[in-house]
C-alpha positions as CSV (number, residue, x, y, z in Angstrom):
1,M,-0.3,-23.1,81.7
2,G,0.1,-23.6,78.5
3,L,3.8,-23.2,79.3
4,L,3.9,-25.2,82.1
5,V,1.9,-27.8,80.2
6,A,4.4,-27.3,77.2
7,A,7.1,-27.8,79.8
8,F,5.5,-31.0,80.6
9,L,5.2,-32.9,77.7
10,V,8.7,-31.5,76.6
11,W,10.2,-33.2,79.7
12,L,7.7,-36.6,79.1
13,L,9.4,-36.4,75.9
14,A,12.8,-36.1,77.3
15,A,12.0,-39.2,79.9
16,Q,10.9,-41.5,76.7
17,F,14.2,-40.9,74.9
18,H,16.6,-39.9,77.5
19,G,20.1,-42.5,76.3
20,I,18.5,-42.4,72.6
21,A,21.0,-40.7,69.8
22,F,19.1,-38.5,68.1
23,D,20.8,-38.9,64.3
24,W,20.3,-35.7,62.0
25,R,21.4,-37.4,59.4
26,V,18.3,-40.2,59.3
27,A,16.0,-37.0,60.1
28,V,18.0,-34.1,57.1
29,G,18.1,-37.6,54.9
30,S,14.1,-38.3,54.9
31,F,13.7,-35.1,52.9
32,G,15.1,-36.6,50.0
33,R,12.3,-39.4,50.1
34,L,9.3,-37.3,50.4
35,H,7.0,-37.7,47.6
36,W,6.4,-33.6,47.4
37,G,3.7,-34.1,45.1
38,W,1.8,-34.5,47.9
39,I,2.8,-32.3,50.4
40,G,1.6,-29.8,47.8
41,L,-1.5,-31.3,47.7
42,S,-1.6,-30.7,51.3
43,V,-1.8,-27.9,51.5
44,L,-5.5,-27.3,49.4
45,P,-7.6,-28.7,51.9
46,I,-5.7,-27.0,54.9
47,F,-6.3,-23.8,53.1
48,G,-9.2,-24.3,52.3
49,T,-10.5,-24.6,55.7
50,Y,-10.2,-20.7,56.2
51,Y,-12.9,-20.5,53.5
52,I,-15.5,-23.0,55.7
53,R,-14.7,-21.3,58.6
54,A,-15.2,-18.0,56.7
55,L,-18.8,-19.2,55.4
56,R,-19.5,-20.9,59.0
57,W,-18.8,-17.2,60.3
58,A,-21.4,-15.6,58.6
59,I,-24.3,-18.0,59.9
60,F,-23.8,-16.6,63.4
61,L,-23.4,-13.0,61.5
62,R,-26.7,-13.2,59.6
63,P,-29.2,-12.0,62.7
64,L,-27.3,-9.0,62.9
65,R,-26.0,-8.5,59.0
66,S,-28.3,-10.1,56.6
67,E,-25.4,-10.1,53.9
68,P,-22.3,-10.6,55.8
69,R,-19.2,-10.1,53.7
70,I,-17.8,-13.7,53.2
71,G,-14.7,-11.5,51.5
72,A,-13.8,-9.9,55.0
73,I,-15.1,-12.8,57.1
74,L,-12.3,-14.1,55.2
75,S,-9.6,-12.0,55.4
76,A,-10.0,-11.5,59.1
77,T,-9.6,-15.1,59.6
78,I,-6.5,-15.5,57.8
79,L,-5.3,-12.5,60.1
80,G,-6.4,-14.5,63.0
81,F,-4.9,-17.6,62.8
82,T,-1.5,-15.4,61.7
83,A,-1.8,-14.1,64.5
84,I,-2.3,-17.3,66.6
85,T,1.1,-18.1,65.2
86,L,2.6,-15.4,66.5
87,F,1.2,-15.0,69.3
88,G,-0.2,-17.6,70.9
89,R,-3.6,-18.2,71.9
90,P,-4.1,-14.6,72.5
91,G,-4.2,-14.3,69.2
92,E,-7.9,-16.1,69.1
93,F,-9.3,-13.0,69.9
94,V,-8.3,-10.6,66.8
95,R,-10.5,-12.5,64.5
96,P,-13.7,-12.0,66.1
97,Y,-12.7,-8.4,66.9
98,L,-11.5,-7.5,63.4
99,I,-15.2,-8.9,62.1
100,A,-17.0,-7.0,64.2
101,R,-15.4,-3.7,64.0
102,R,-15.2,-4.5,59.9
103,E,-18.8,-5.4,59.9
104,R,-20.2,-2.9,62.3
105,V,-21.6,-5.4,65.3
106,P,-20.8,-5.1,69.0
107,V,-17.5,-7.0,69.7
108,T,-19.5,-9.0,72.1
109,S,-21.6,-10.8,69.5
110,Q,-18.5,-12.0,67.5
111,L,-17.1,-13.3,70.9
112,A,-20.2,-15.6,71.6
113,S,-19.8,-17.0,67.8
114,W,-16.2,-17.6,68.5
115,A,-17.5,-19.6,72.4
116,V,-19.3,-21.4,70.0
117,E,-17.5,-22.8,67.4
118,R,-14.9,-23.3,69.5
119,L,-17.2,-25.9,71.1
120,F,-18.1,-27.4,67.4
121,D,-14.5,-28.2,66.6
122,L,-14.1,-28.8,70.2
123,L,-17.4,-31.4,69.4
124,L,-15.9,-32.4,66.1
125,A,-12.3,-33.4,67.5
126,L,-14.4,-35.6,70.3
127,L,-16.3,-37.8,67.6
128,V,-12.9,-38.2,65.2
129,F,-10.9,-39.1,68.2
130,A,-13.8,-42.0,69.7
131,L,-14.6,-43.0,66.5
132,A,-10.3,-43.6,66.0
133,L,-9.9,-45.1,69.0
134,T,-13.3,-48.0,68.7
135,Q,-11.0,-49.2,65.5
136,V,-8.1,-49.4,67.3
137,E,-8.2,-53.5,66.8
138,N,-8.3,-52.4,62.8
139,S,-5.1,-50.6,62.9
140,D,-1.6,-50.6,63.2
141,M,-1.3,-49.1,66.8
142,H,1.5,-50.8,69.2
143,V,-0.5,-51.7,72.2
144,G,-1.0,-54.4,74.2
145,P,-5.1,-56.7,74.4
146,R,-5.4,-55.2,77.8
147,L,-4.7,-51.6,76.7
148,S,-6.5,-52.1,73.8
149,W,-9.4,-52.5,75.4
150,V,-8.9,-49.5,77.5
151,L,-8.5,-47.1,74.4
152,E,-11.6,-48.9,73.1
153,V,-13.7,-48.6,75.7
154,G,-12.7,-44.9,76.2
155,G,-13.4,-44.4,72.9
156,R,-17.1,-45.4,72.8
157,V,-17.2,-43.0,76.2
158,V,-15.9,-39.7,74.3
159,L,-18.6,-41.1,71.6
160,I,-21.7,-41.1,74.3
161,A,-20.7,-37.7,75.7
162,S,-19.8,-36.4,72.5
163,G,-23.2,-37.1,71.4
164,A,-24.7,-35.6,74.7
165,V,-23.0,-32.1,73.6
166,L,-24.2,-31.9,70.7
167,L,-27.9,-32.7,72.2
168,I,-27.2,-29.7,74.3
169,L,-26.1,-27.5,72.0
170,V,-29.3,-28.2,69.9
171,S,-30.9,-28.2,73.6
172,M,-30.0,-24.5,74.4
173,R,-31.6,-23.0,71.2
174,H,-34.7,-23.7,72.7
175,F,-34.1,-23.8,76.3
176,A,-30.9,-21.5,76.7
177,D,-32.1,-19.6,79.7
178,L,-33.3,-22.8,82.3
179,V,-29.2,-24.1,80.7
180,R,-27.7,-21.5,81.8
181,R,-29.4,-21.3,85.5
182,R,-29.1,-24.9,85.7
183,L,-25.3,-25.0,85.1
184,L,-24.7,-21.6,87.1
185,Q,-26.2,-24.1,89.9
186,A,-24.3,-26.7,89.4
187,L,-21.2,-24.2,89.8
188,R,-22.3,-21.9,92.1
189,R,-19.4,-23.5,95.3
190,L,-16.2,-23.3,92.8
191,P,-14.8,-20.0,94.5
192,E,-15.7,-16.6,93.3
193,R,-13.0,-15.4,90.8
194,Q,-13.8,-18.7,89.3
195,F,-17.5,-18.8,88.6
196,T,-17.3,-15.2,87.5
197,R,-14.8,-16.5,84.5
198,I,-17.5,-19.7,84.1
199,E,-20.0,-17.2,83.8
200,R,-19.0,-15.0,81.2
201,L,-18.0,-17.6,79.4
202,V,-21.4,-19.0,79.6
203,D,-22.9,-16.3,78.9
204,A,-21.0,-16.0,75.7
205,V,-22.0,-19.1,74.2
206,V,-26.0,-18.9,75.4
207,E,-25.6,-15.6,73.5
208,G,-24.0,-17.5,70.5
209,V,-26.1,-20.2,70.4
210,R,-29.2,-17.2,70.3
211,S,-27.8,-15.9,66.9
212,T,-28.9,-19.0,65.1
213,R,-32.0,-17.8,64.0
214,S,-33.3,-21.4,63.9
215,D,-32.6,-25.2,64.0
216,G,-31.7,-25.3,60.8
217,A,-28.7,-22.6,61.1
218,M,-27.7,-25.1,64.2
219,I,-27.4,-27.9,62.0
220,A,-25.7,-25.5,58.8
221,V,-23.0,-24.7,61.6
222,F,-22.3,-28.9,62.1
223,L,-23.0,-29.4,59.0
224,Y,-19.4,-27.0,58.0
225,S,-17.5,-28.0,60.9
226,V,-17.8,-32.0,59.3
227,V,-16.6,-30.2,55.9
228,E,-13.9,-28.7,58.0
229,W,-12.6,-31.7,59.3
230,V,-12.7,-33.8,56.4
231,L,-10.5,-31.5,55.1
232,I,-7.8,-31.7,57.8
233,A,-7.9,-35.1,57.4
234,A,-7.5,-35.1,53.9
235,C,-4.7,-32.7,54.7
236,Y,-2.7,-35.3,57.0
237,W,-4.1,-38.1,54.7
238,C,-2.0,-35.8,52.3
239,L,1.1,-35.7,54.4
240,A,0.8,-39.5,55.1
241,R,1.3,-40.4,51.6
242,S,4.3,-37.9,51.1
243,F,5.9,-39.9,53.6
244,E,5.2,-43.2,52.3
245,G,7.7,-45.4,52.5
246,L,9.2,-43.5,55.9
247,V,6.2,-43.9,58.0
248,N,2.8,-46.2,56.5
249,L,0.4,-44.7,58.0
250,R,-3.4,-46.6,57.5
251,L,-6.5,-44.1,56.9
252,V,-7.5,-45.6,60.7
253,D,-4.1,-45.0,62.1
254,V,-4.5,-41.1,60.8
255,L,-7.6,-40.5,62.0
256,I,-6.0,-41.7,65.5
257,L,-3.0,-39.3,65.3
258,M,-5.1,-36.7,64.3
259,G,-7.5,-37.3,67.6
260,F,-4.5,-36.7,69.9
261,V,-2.8,-34.0,68.2
262,S,-6.3,-31.7,67.9
263,F,-6.1,-31.9,71.8
264,G,-2.2,-31.0,71.8
265,S,-3.0,-28.3,69.2
266,I,-4.7,-26.7,72.5
267,I,-1.0,-25.9,73.9
268,Q,0.1,-22.9,71.5
269,I,3.1,-21.4,72.5
270,P,4.2,-18.2,70.4
271,G,6.3,-18.6,66.9
272,V,6.9,-22.3,68.6
273,G,4.0,-24.0,67.8
274,G,3.6,-26.0,70.9
275,G,2.1,-29.6,72.1
276,I,1.2,-30.2,68.6
277,Q,4.9,-31.4,67.7
278,V,5.4,-33.4,70.5
279,V,1.9,-34.8,70.8
280,S,2.8,-36.1,67.3
281,V,6.7,-37.8,68.3
282,L,5.0,-38.9,71.1
283,V,2.3,-40.9,69.1
284,L,4.2,-41.9,66.5
285,T,7.1,-43.1,68.4
286,E,5.4,-44.8,71.1
287,L,1.6,-46.0,69.9
288,F,3.0,-46.9,66.2
289,G,6.7,-47.8,66.7
290,I,7.9,-45.1,64.2
291,R,12.0,-44.1,64.8
292,L,12.3,-41.0,66.4
293,E,14.1,-39.2,63.5
294,L,11.5,-39.7,61.7
295,A,8.0,-38.9,63.7
296,T,10.1,-35.4,64.1
297,S,10.2,-34.7,60.9
298,F,6.9,-35.9,60.2
299,A,5.6,-33.3,63.2
300,L,7.4,-30.2,61.7
301,F,5.7,-30.8,58.5
302,L,2.6,-31.1,60.4
303,W,2.9,-28.3,62.4
304,A,4.5,-26.4,59.3
305,L,1.3,-27.5,57.4
306,T,-1.4,-26.6,60.2
307,F,-0.3,-23.6,61.0
308,V,2.6,-21.6,59.1
309,A,1.6,-22.5,55.7
310,I,-0.8,-19.4,56.3
311,V,1.3,-16.7,57.7
312,P,3.0,-15.9,54.3
313,I,-1.2,-14.8,53.2
314,G,-1.7,-13.0,56.1
315,F,1.7,-11.0,56.4
316,G,0.7,-10.2,52.8
317,L,-2.7,-8.8,54.1
318,G,-1.7,-7.3,56.6
319,V,1.1,-5.2,54.5
320,K,-2.2,-4.6,52.0
321,E,-4.5,-3.3,54.7
322,G,-2.0,-1.5,56.6
323,L,-2.1,-3.2,59.5
324,D,0.0,-3.1,62.2
325,W,1.5,-6.2,63.8
326,H,2.2,-4.7,67.1
327,S,-1.6,-3.2,67.6
328,L,-2.5,-7.3,66.2
329,R,-0.8,-8.1,69.4
330,R,-2.6,-5.6,71.5
331,I,-6.3,-6.0,70.6
332,G,-5.4,-10.3,71.3
333,Y,-4.2,-9.4,74.7
334,E,-6.8,-7.0,75.5
335,V,-9.2,-8.3,74.5
336,S,-8.8,-11.8,75.9
337,A,-7.8,-9.6,79.3
338,E,-11.6,-8.6,79.4
């Protein structure tokens, strides 16, 4: 499905720019006009997100381990995100597997933690997207009044929906069994195979929510998620400053771009990336009127910072810990198939 969606995005990009010549001299020449100090600075917040993720995951572990080892969780997090870049979405399951083995807890418990973490990341992505769309009139987006109105209304709808999702997550802490039963009843008419997969996902989420011992733990997870996305926004902002004079984006423009790209990153093709580059180029050219060559350069730097920058560190950790990368790939595919 990821390949099909990525192919559709590539087709859409080709259709949008059919007949437009790509000037490689402009794209390559833009590198000489970048503010490289800002690019170097942008690496710091994106690396900080991995540490915040490790602290957040420790909250899920505390009911099973009173003193989870942050170093072990951080190492598994870096290796896990390296696996995502190399192997695609099956690499997502490397991290919970490594954490479970290193902390000596059941793998299913960490898959549950992963499911809840994904929901919180999706929730924050929706919130960022919604808040950005409500500020369309204050941005430099090249849209007509009718589309601007649609985006603003859509932003408010998404914001309300995000609040509802947050309320559900918090309420599941107290009414997990009731929410699970009602949700599965509503989905009972789905085909058996789809229903079984959804049932497993719902069970994982319920177990993950239960892993937080109190409302305070849930709030801490939410706050860590907020900090993570603030750091991601800081990375985007630094990258935008490095392109100043070539790609001029204000803070609200950066938030809108980040909202769109957060959904494009769902499509992850091994070793290539996927939707993040295509979505970035489409948003920058179609909504902000930026030249194709400059938008492409910006998108490549964005992908390199948010996905590729961690790979050398991941390779170093893998060599240090004697990990077999073929084994990590097998782990990702085997766990994802279960």
